[in-house]
NUBADREN-285056 format. One record per residue (C-alpha): residue in one letter; x, y, z. Coordinates in steps of 0.5 Angstrom, whole numbers, plus 2048, in hexadecimal, padded with zeros to 3 digits. Example, Ala and Ser with C-alpha at 12.3 -4.5 7.8 and 13.67 -1.06 7.14 Angstrom:
a8197F7810
s81B7FE80E
END
This chain:
m81A812814
y815817815
v81181C810
q814823812
r80F82780D
l80A826808
e80882B803
l80282A7FE
v80082E7F8
d7F982D7F5
f7F98267F8
r7F28247F9
s7EE82A7FD
y7F582E7FF
e7F78347FA
r7FD8347FE
v7FF832805
e805831809
v80682D810
d80C82C814
l80B825818
q80F82381E
p81281C820
g80D818824
p806818824
n80381E820
v7FB81E821
l7F782281B
v7F082481D
g7EA82681A
p7E3825817
n7E2820812
g7E382280B
v7E882880D
g7EE824809
k7F282080F
t7F281A80B
n7F481E805
l7FB820809
v7FC81880A
e7FA816803
a80081B801
l805817805
g802811803
f8038137FC
v80A8157FD
a80C80E800
t80880A7FB
l80780E7F5
a7FF80C7F6
s7F980E7FA
h7F680A7FF
r7EF80D7FD
v7EF80D7F5
s7F28097F0
g7F480F7EB
d7F78157EC
a7F281A7E9
p7EE81B7F0
l7F581D7F3
v7F58247EF
r7F18297F2
a7EB82B7EE
g7ED8307E8
a7F482F7E9
q7F882B7E4
t7FE8287E8
a7FF8277F0
v8058277F4
i8088247FA
r80E8267FE
c810822803
a816823808
i81981C80B
g81D81C811
h822816812
d828815816
s82981D817
r82881E80F
e82382180B
l82081E805
l81B822800
v81781E7FC
e8128227F7
l80D81F7F2
e8098227ED
i80281E7EB
v80081F7E4
p7FA81B7E3
g7FA8177DC
k8028187DC
a8088167DF
n8098197E6
r80F81D7E7
a81481C7ED
r81A8207F1
l81E81D7F6
g8238217FA
r8218277F5
s8248237EF
p81F8207EA
a81E8197EA
r81E8147E4
r8178117E6
a8128137EB
r81380C7EE
d81B80E7F0
v8188117F6
l81580B7F9
g8198097FF
a81A810801
l814810806
r81280A809
l80B80A80C
v80580680E
l7FF80980E
f7F8806811
a7F280880F
p7EA80680F
e7EB804808
d7F07FE80B
l7EA7FA80D
e7EA7F8805
l7F07F5807
v7EC7F080A
r7E57F0807
g7E77F2800
d7E97EF7FA
p7F07EC7F9
a7F37F27F5
e7F37F67FC
r7F77F0800
r7FC7F07FA
r7FD7F77FA
y7FE7F7801
l8047F2800
d8077F57FA
d8077FC7FD
l80A7F9803
l80F7F57FF
v8117FC7FB
s8127FF802
r8177FA804
q81A7FA7FE
p8197FF7F9
r81C7FB7F3
y8157F77F3
a8127FE7F0
g8157FC7EA
v8137F57EA
r80C7F67EB
a80C7FB7E6
d80F7F67E1
y80A7F17E3
e8047F57E2
r8067F77DB
v8077F07D9
v8017EE7DC
k7FD7F47D8
q8017F27D1
r7FF7EB7D2
n7F87EC7D4
a7F77F17CE
l7FA7EB7C9
l7F57E67CC
r7EF7EB7CC
t7F07EC7C5
a7F07E57C3
y7EA7E47C8
l7E67E97C4
g7E87E77BD
r7E67E07BF
k7DF7E37C2
t7DE7E77BB
g7DF7E17B7
g7E67E27B5
r7ED7DF7B6
t7F07E07BD
g7F67E37BA
d7FD7E27BA
l7FF7E07C1
s8067DE7C0
t8087E47C4
l8057E17CB
d80B7DD7CC
v80F7E37CC
w80B7E67D1
d80B7DF7D5
v8127E07D6
h8117E77D9
l80C7E57DD
a80F7E07E0
e8157E47E2
y8127EA7E5
g80D7E67E8
a8127E17EB
d8157E77EE
l80F7EA7F1
l80D7E47F4
a8137E27F7
g8137E97FA
r80C7E87FD
l80D7E1800
e8147E4803
l8107EA806
l80A7E6808
g80F7E180C
a8127E780F
l80B7EA811
q8087E5814
p80B7E581B
h8097ED81B
l8027EC819
a8017E681F
k8047EB824
s8007F1822
y7F97EE821
d7FB7EB828
a7FC7F282B
v7F77F5828
a7F17F082A
q7F47EF831
g7F67E8830
q7F17E582B
g7F77E3826
g7F77DE821
a7F87E381B
t7FB7E0815
a7FC7E280E
t7FD7DC808
y7FF7DD801
r7FA7DB7FC
s7FE7DA7F5
s7FB7D87EE
l8007D37EE
g7FD7CF7F3
e7FF7CE7FB
v8067CB7FB
l80B7D07F8
p8127CF7F6
p8177D37FA
s81B7D67F5
r81A7DC7F0
a81D7D77EA
e8187D27EC
l8127D67ED
a8147D97E6
d8137D27E3
a80D7D17E7
l80A7D77E4
k80C7D57DD
a8097CE7DD
a8037D17E0
l8027D67DA
v8037D07D5
e7FD7CC7D9
q7F97D27DA
r7F97D57D3
p7F37D17D0
a7EF7D47D5
e7F27DB7D5
i7F17DB7CD
e7EA7D97CF
r7E97DF7D4
g7ED7E47D1
t7F27E57D7
t7F87E37DB
l7F67DE7E0
v7FC7DC7E4
g8017E17E7
p8027E57EE
h7FC7EA7EB
r7F77E47ED
d7FA7E27F4
d7F77E47FB
l7F87E4802
l7F47DF806
l7F37E380D
r7F17DF813
l7EF7DF81A
g7F07D881D
d7ED7D3818
l7E87D8815
p7E97DD80F
v7E87E4811
k7E47E680B
g7DD7E480C
y7DE7E2814
a7E27E7818
s7DD7EC81B
h7DE7F481A
g7E37F5820
e7E77EF81E
s7E87F1816
w7EA7F8819
s7EF7F581D
f7F27F0818
a7F27F6813
l7F67FA818
a7FA7F481A
l7FC7F4813
r7FF7FB813
l8027FB819
a8067F4817
a8087F8811
f80B7FE816
e80E7F981B
l8117F5815
l8147FC812
r8167FE819
a81A7F881A
e81E7F9813
a8227FF815
i81E805813
e818806817
p812809813
v80D80E814
l80680B817
v80080F815
l7F980D818
d7F4811814
d7ED811818
v7EE80B81B
f7ED80C823
a7E580E821
e7E480681F
l7E8803825
d7E580282C
t7E9805832
g7ED7FE833
r7EF7FE82C
r7F180582C
e7F5805832
r7F97FE830
l7FA801829
a7FD80882C
g801803830
l80480082A
v806806826
s80780B82B
g80F80A82B
a80F80B823
s814810820
q80E81481D
v80681281D
l801817819
i7FA81681C
t7F4819819
c7ED81A81D
a7E781E81D
v7E781E825
a7ED81F829
d7EB81B82F
d7EA81582B
v7F281482B
p7F5811831
v7FA815835
a800811833
l7FF81482C
l7FE81B82E
g80481F82B
a804825826
r7FD827824
y7FA82A81E
q7F482D81C
v7F182C815
g7EC830811
g7EB83580C
g7F0833808
e7F583480E
v7F9830813
r7FB834819
r7FF83181F
v7FC832825
e80082E82A
END
């Protein structure tokens, strides 16, 4: 799989831009702030329907415009598939797949498999649990797009349940009644159903990912291995093996936690409360690892995702956004050796000399709202 062409209309800083990309390495060169990351952010949006830089869609639309459009032609097995997304802040985004309207934007998920590593990924190691949950769930959807629906259904249930608990909490705080909480039982059933499906998917994914994580960190850090990721659930350390048993465990935990939830006005049990514990040897990475170790671990998480998807029939596009400037010479060369054989790698950099020789392929100059092929 590779991206053949990317066209943007009113996306970020671009009024209109088109770029034809090549299989193998593609290097986007230009000073900071000229729009290199905007290009790969658009590709990330096609792959995940979200930005890796901002939580909302409004910043993606060029100032003064009402909507933004991303068109992406994807090559796979001698065929071309065109994906078009129209970003409409405050409303549902619209999508076309192969020139036909999609019923929902999420129906295009899976058309482009992409793994993107960017400086923001240091938050995978140092940031809040939400960053690590998003990493798992995005990868889960990349492997099995049906989980986009499971994820959306689960988030909807948590939102509705929290609204009910919040109303009861505010009523009690203002001296009134807690209100009718009988519908919590209905929401508990839905939360357990969707939560068990999401949780089971995450656990299976982590089991498949773990060998690739250990191998990737060992390769990047030149033999200084010991990287592991352990799932930390709000249900406790020992989790039942089946979806049905996970659903039963969630139902029981919700019953047990209900007094505390009413007291605090929020849902305290479920996958939205979970985390990944990242370790190097016996120590957690967060709070103990050096900057170089943290950076290598974040890179290893993305490389592990790439290798996992690569091993499952359809090789993803790999994006390395402003990565090489942060790596020493040894890590640059080792990373280049790991990914040079990928079907397509997109690299952004301010200085072309930062990119190892093994990744010098098609080269593009970015600046002035334009992208120009120079080699």
